[in-house]
C-alpha positions as CSV (number, residue, x, y, z in Angstrom):
1,M,-10.9,-4.2,-28.1
2,A,-9.5,-7.7,-28.7
3,D,-12.0,-10.1,-30.3
4,I,-12.4,-13.1,-28.1
5,N,-13.5,-16.2,-30.0
6,I,-17.2,-16.2,-29.1
7,A,-17.8,-19.9,-29.5
8,K,-15.0,-20.7,-27.2
9,A,-16.0,-18.0,-24.7
10,N,-19.5,-19.5,-24.6
11,I,-18.1,-22.8,-23.6
12,E,-16.8,-21.2,-20.5
13,T,-20.0,-19.3,-19.7
14,R,-22.0,-22.5,-20.0
15,G,-19.9,-24.2,-17.3
16,F,-16.6,-25.2,-18.9
17,L,-14.8,-24.3,-15.7
18,D,-17.3,-26.4,-13.7
19,V,-16.0,-29.6,-15.4
20,G,-15.4,-32.1,-12.6
21,I,-11.8,-32.8,-11.7
22,D,-10.8,-36.1,-10.2
23,I,-9.8,-35.1,-6.7
24,S,-7.0,-37.8,-6.7
25,L,-5.2,-35.9,-9.5
26,D,-1.9,-34.3,-8.6
27,L,-2.5,-31.0,-10.4
28,F,1.1,-29.9,-10.2
29,A,2.2,-33.1,-11.9
30,E,-0.6,-32.9,-14.5
31,I,0.3,-29.3,-15.4
32,E,4.0,-30.2,-15.8
33,R,2.9,-33.1,-18.0
34,L,0.7,-30.8,-20.2
35,K,3.5,-28.3,-20.5
36,K,5.8,-31.0,-21.9
37,E,3.3,-32.7,-24.1
38,K,2.0,-29.4,-25.7
39,N,5.3,-27.4,-25.7
40,A,3.6,-24.8,-23.5
41,I,5.1,-22.2,-21.3
42,L,3.4,-20.9,-18.2
43,L,3.9,-17.2,-17.4
44,A,2.7,-16.0,-14.1
45,H,2.5,-12.6,-12.5
46,Y,3.7,-12.0,-8.9
47,Y,0.2,-11.3,-7.8
48,Q,-1.1,-14.9,-8.6
49,E,-1.8,-17.3,-5.8
50,P,1.2,-19.2,-4.4
51,D,0.3,-22.5,-6.0
52,I,0.3,-21.0,-9.5
53,Q,3.6,-19.2,-8.8
54,D,5.2,-22.5,-7.8
55,V,4.2,-24.3,-11.0
56,A,5.1,-21.4,-13.4
57,D,8.0,-21.5,-15.7
58,Y,8.5,-17.7,-15.2
59,I,7.3,-15.4,-12.6
60,G,7.6,-11.6,-13.1
61,D,6.2,-8.2,-13.3
62,S,4.7,-6.7,-16.5
63,L,8.1,-5.9,-18.1
64,G,9.6,-9.3,-17.4
65,L,6.5,-11.1,-18.6
66,A,6.4,-9.1,-21.9
67,Q,10.1,-9.8,-22.4
68,Q,9.6,-13.6,-21.8
69,A,6.5,-13.6,-24.2
70,E,8.6,-11.9,-26.9
71,K,11.4,-14.5,-26.9
72,T,9.7,-17.8,-26.1
73,D,9.8,-20.7,-28.6
74,A,6.8,-22.4,-27.0
75,D,3.8,-23.3,-29.2
76,I,1.4,-22.3,-26.4
77,I,1.6,-19.5,-24.0
78,V,-0.5,-19.9,-20.9
79,F,-0.8,-16.6,-19.1
80,A,-1.6,-16.7,-15.4
81,G,-2.4,-13.1,-15.0
82,V,-5.1,-10.7,-16.2
83,H,-6.6,-10.1,-19.6
84,F,-4.3,-7.2,-20.8
85,M,-1.3,-9.4,-20.1
86,A,-2.5,-12.2,-22.2
87,E,-3.4,-9.7,-24.9
88,T,0.2,-8.4,-24.8
89,A,1.5,-11.9,-25.3
90,K,-0.8,-12.4,-28.3
91,I,0.3,-9.0,-29.8
92,L,3.9,-10.2,-29.6
93,N,3.1,-13.8,-30.8
94,P,0.4,-13.8,-33.5
95,G,1.3,-17.3,-34.6
96,K,1.1,-18.9,-31.1
97,K,-1.9,-20.0,-29.1
98,V,-2.3,-17.7,-26.0
99,L,-4.5,-19.0,-23.2
100,L,-6.0,-17.3,-20.1
101,P,-7.4,-19.5,-17.3
102,D,-10.3,-17.1,-16.7
103,L,-11.5,-14.6,-19.3
104,K,-13.1,-12.6,-16.5
105,A,-9.7,-11.8,-15.0
106,G,-9.7,-8.1,-16.0
107,C,-8.1,-5.0,-14.5
108,S,-9.7,-2.0,-12.8
109,L,-6.9,0.3,-14.1
110,S,-7.4,-1.0,-17.7
111,D,-11.1,-0.5,-17.3
112,S,-10.6,3.2,-16.2
113,A,-9.3,4.0,-19.7
114,P,-11.9,3.2,-22.4
115,P,-10.1,3.6,-25.8
116,E,-13.0,5.6,-27.4
117,L,-12.9,8.2,-24.6
118,F,-9.2,8.3,-24.5
119,K,-9.0,9.0,-28.2
120,V,-11.2,12.1,-27.8
121,F,-8.8,13.3,-25.0
122,R,-5.7,12.5,-27.0
123,D,-6.9,14.3,-30.1
124,K,-7.2,17.6,-28.2
125,Y,-3.4,17.6,-27.8
126,P,-1.9,16.8,-31.2
127,D,1.5,18.1,-30.1
128,H,1.8,15.5,-27.3
129,I,3.1,12.0,-27.6
130,V,1.4,9.3,-25.6
131,I,3.2,7.1,-23.1
132,T,0.9,4.4,-21.8
133,Y,1.4,2.1,-18.9
134,I,1.2,-1.5,-20.0
135,N,-1.8,-2.1,-17.7
136,C,-4.3,-1.2,-20.4
137,S,-6.2,-2.8,-23.2
138,A,-5.0,-3.5,-26.7
139,G,-7.2,-0.7,-27.9
140,M,-5.4,1.8,-25.6
141,K,-2.0,0.5,-26.7
142,A,-3.0,1.1,-30.4
143,L,-3.6,4.8,-29.5
144,S,-0.1,5.1,-27.9
145,D,3.3,6.0,-29.1
146,I,5.3,4.1,-26.4
147,I,4.3,1.6,-23.8
148,C,6.0,1.5,-20.4
149,T,6.0,-0.4,-17.2
150,S,6.7,0.8,-13.7
151,S,10.2,-0.8,-14.1
152,N,11.2,1.2,-17.2
153,A,8.9,4.2,-17.2
154,K,11.5,6.7,-15.9
155,A,14.2,5.6,-18.4
156,I,11.7,5.9,-21.3
157,I,10.6,9.4,-20.2
158,D,14.3,10.4,-19.7
159,S,15.1,9.2,-23.2
160,L,12.8,11.8,-24.7
161,P,13.8,15.5,-25.3
162,K,13.1,17.7,-22.3
163,D,10.8,19.9,-24.3
164,Q,8.7,17.0,-25.7
165,K,5.1,17.3,-24.5
166,I,3.7,14.0,-23.1
167,I,0.4,12.5,-22.2
168,F,0.7,9.8,-19.6
169,A,-2.1,7.2,-19.2
170,P,-3.9,5.6,-17.6
171,D,-2.6,5.7,-14.0
172,K,-2.7,9.2,-12.5
173,N,-0.7,8.1,-9.4
174,L,2.1,6.5,-11.3
175,G,2.1,9.6,-13.6
176,A,2.3,12.0,-10.7
177,Y,5.2,10.1,-9.2
178,L,7.0,10.1,-12.6
179,N,6.4,13.8,-12.9
180,K,8.1,14.2,-9.6
181,V,11.2,12.0,-10.2
182,T,11.7,13.2,-13.8
183,G,10.9,16.9,-13.4
184,R,8.4,16.7,-16.2
185,N,4.9,18.1,-16.4
186,M,3.1,15.3,-18.2
187,L,-0.6,15.6,-18.8
188,L,-2.3,12.8,-16.9
189,W,-5.3,10.7,-17.7
190,N,-7.5,10.2,-14.6
191,G,-7.2,6.5,-14.1
192,A,-6.2,4.4,-11.1
193,C,-5.8,0.8,-9.7
194,M,-8.4,-0.1,-7.1
195,V,-5.9,-2.1,-5.1
196,H,-3.2,0.6,-4.9
197,E,-5.7,3.3,-4.1
198,I,-7.2,1.5,-1.1
199,F,-4.2,1.6,1.2
200,S,-4.7,3.6,4.4
201,L,-2.0,6.1,5.3
202,E,-3.3,6.3,8.9
203,K,-3.1,2.5,9.3
204,I,0.3,2.3,7.7
205,V,1.6,5.0,10.1
206,K,0.1,3.1,13.1
207,L,1.7,-0.1,11.8
208,K,5.0,1.6,11.5
209,H,4.7,2.8,15.1
210,R,4.3,-0.9,16.2
211,H,7.2,-2.0,14.0
212,P,9.7,0.9,14.2
213,E,12.5,-1.0,12.5
214,A,10.4,-2.1,9.5
215,K,11.0,-0.5,6.1
216,V,7.9,0.7,4.3
217,I,8.2,-0.3,0.6
218,A,5.5,0.8,-1.9
219,H,4.5,0.5,-5.5
220,P,4.3,3.9,-7.4
221,E,0.7,3.2,-8.3
222,C,-0.1,4.2,-4.7
223,E,-1.4,7.6,-3.8
224,E,1.1,10.4,-3.1
225,A,0.3,10.5,0.6
226,V,1.2,6.9,1.0
227,L,4.4,7.2,-1.1
228,S,5.5,10.1,1.2
229,V,6.0,7.7,4.1
230,A,7.8,5.0,2.0
231,D,11.5,4.1,2.5
232,Y,11.6,2.7,-1.0
233,I,9.4,3.1,-4.0
234,G,9.7,0.7,-6.9
235,S,8.1,-1.8,-9.4
236,T,7.0,-5.2,-8.1
237,T,10.4,-6.6,-9.1
238,G,12.2,-3.6,-7.6
239,L,10.4,-4.2,-4.3
240,L,11.4,-7.9,-4.3
241,K,15.1,-7.0,-5.1
242,Y,15.1,-4.4,-2.3
243,T,14.0,-6.9,0.3
244,Q,16.9,-9.2,-0.8
245,Q,19.5,-6.5,-0.7
246,S,18.4,-4.6,2.4
247,T,19.8,-5.4,5.8
248,A,16.4,-4.7,7.4
249,N,14.6,-7.7,8.8
250,E,11.0,-6.4,8.7
251,F,9.1,-4.8,5.8
252,I,5.7,-3.2,5.5
253,V,4.7,-4.1,1.9
254,V,2.4,-1.6,0.2
255,T,1.2,-3.5,-2.9
256,E,-0.8,-6.5,-3.8
257,T,-0.2,-9.3,-1.4
258,G,0.8,-12.0,-4.0
259,I,4.4,-10.7,-4.0
260,L,4.8,-11.7,-0.4
261,H,5.1,-15.3,-1.4
262,Q,8.3,-14.6,-3.5
263,M,9.6,-12.3,-0.8
264,Q,9.3,-14.9,1.9
265,K,10.8,-17.6,-0.4
266,A,13.8,-15.4,-1.1
267,N,14.2,-14.2,2.5
268,P,12.9,-17.0,4.8
269,L,14.3,-15.3,8.0
270,K,12.7,-11.9,7.3
271,T,9.2,-10.7,8.2
272,F,6.8,-9.2,5.6
273,I,3.7,-7.4,6.8
274,P,1.0,-6.6,4.2
275,A,-0.1,-2.9,4.4
276,P,-3.7,-2.7,5.5
277,P,-6.5,-1.2,3.3
278,N,-8.7,1.6,4.6
279,N,-11.6,-0.7,5.4
280,S,-12.1,-4.2,6.7
281,C,-12.1,-6.1,3.4
282,A,-9.3,-7.9,1.8
283,C,-8.9,-5.2,-0.8
284,N,-5.2,-5.4,-0.9
285,D,-5.8,-8.6,-2.8
286,C,-6.6,-8.0,-6.5
287,P,-9.9,-9.7,-7.1
288,H,-9.1,-10.1,-10.8
289,M,-5.7,-11.7,-10.3
290,K,-7.2,-14.1,-7.8
291,L,-9.8,-15.4,-10.2
292,N,-7.2,-17.7,-11.6
293,T,-6.8,-21.0,-9.7
294,L,-4.8,-24.1,-10.1
295,E,-7.9,-26.0,-11.1
296,K,-8.8,-23.5,-13.8
297,L,-5.2,-23.5,-15.0
298,Y,-5.3,-27.3,-15.4
299,L,-8.5,-27.2,-17.3
300,C,-7.3,-24.4,-19.5
301,M,-4.2,-26.4,-20.5
302,E,-6.1,-29.6,-20.9
303,Y,-8.7,-28.2,-23.3
304,E,-6.7,-25.2,-24.6
305,L,-9.5,-22.8,-23.7
306,P,-10.2,-19.9,-23.3
307,E,-8.0,-18.6,-26.1
308,I,-7.2,-15.0,-26.9
309,I,-8.0,-14.1,-30.5
310,M,-7.2,-10.6,-31.9
311,D,-7.9,-8.7,-35.0
312,E,-4.7,-8.3,-37.0
313,K,-5.2,-4.6,-37.7
314,L,-5.5,-3.9,-34.0
315,R,-2.6,-6.2,-33.2
316,L,-0.3,-4.4,-35.5
317,A,-1.3,-1.0,-34.2
318,A,-0.7,-2.1,-30.6
319,L,2.6,-3.8,-31.5
320,R,4.4,-0.6,-32.5
321,P,4.5,1.1,-29.1
322,I,5.3,-2.2,-27.4
323,E,8.3,-2.7,-29.7
324,R,9.5,0.8,-28.9
325,M,9.3,0.0,-25.2
326,L,11.3,-3.3,-25.7
327,E,13.9,-1.5,-27.8
328,I,14.4,1.2,-25.2
329,S,14.6,-1.4,-22.5
330,R,17.3,-3.3,-24.4
331,T,19.2,-0.1,-24.9
332,Y,19.2,0.8,-21.2
333,K,19.5,-2.9,-20.2
334,L,16.3,-2.8,-18.1
């Protein structure tokens, strides 16, 4: 696992994020000022809260964020996302300072694949190559041959010989979907995203009955039963593009609700309905993504903490499969 600078992490746990902020401050203006003064770039995932998306320099899914992190000339990368995303930015930019507003912003899917357990699994199949979804720790990336995202996974798999045996990790639902669309029989690690597994097929069908003209659009991390009723399946960016290109005026969106902000901005006259979870909680909001706030973002940039620090041996091991992904993505213009 990446080594977080303990002294800096302790500052946060002792109340760094509780530092008082003058309520008269315009946080949007202050963040813009800090970006200019410190030559910092703010990268934000689509699942962040709307205020953070609106102040970001770039908003995207995991592939787009990795590509932006690779090519930036900023001195500081501020990552409004979760821990593995900031790790990826550090892997690609060892000489830059990488900041994450809240170190506790983890990922249930990443947590479902502990590197030490996965290594035991991988070593049982020495004739398989490992394709790992980017939603994983640096330790998992270091055990992989190629990293992928939901945007480029099919192209990466299709680029390999048909007889090549593959282990796909950590998301079993995305892996099952990719097996179906590629005709492969990849060996799947038993991991999943808590948000995408919580959607209720029964409630989506009822919602569709009330909105018969609505298109159901879903992320491939969802379970197969949910995907079976989708009109379109795609990455977060793919879902956004579909809503822009489709002539439909209503969409039932089966992924984390943060993307609805960009969908509504791009399509102000269309209606977007978040798919309901199978209980009464707001579980279609990722609790990890939503740990980041505008206030934490401001403090993070002001004090340049918390910072991601990584062991160089681990970084180099994790870099190789990411570079293979980016190379294939460039080849296929993904």
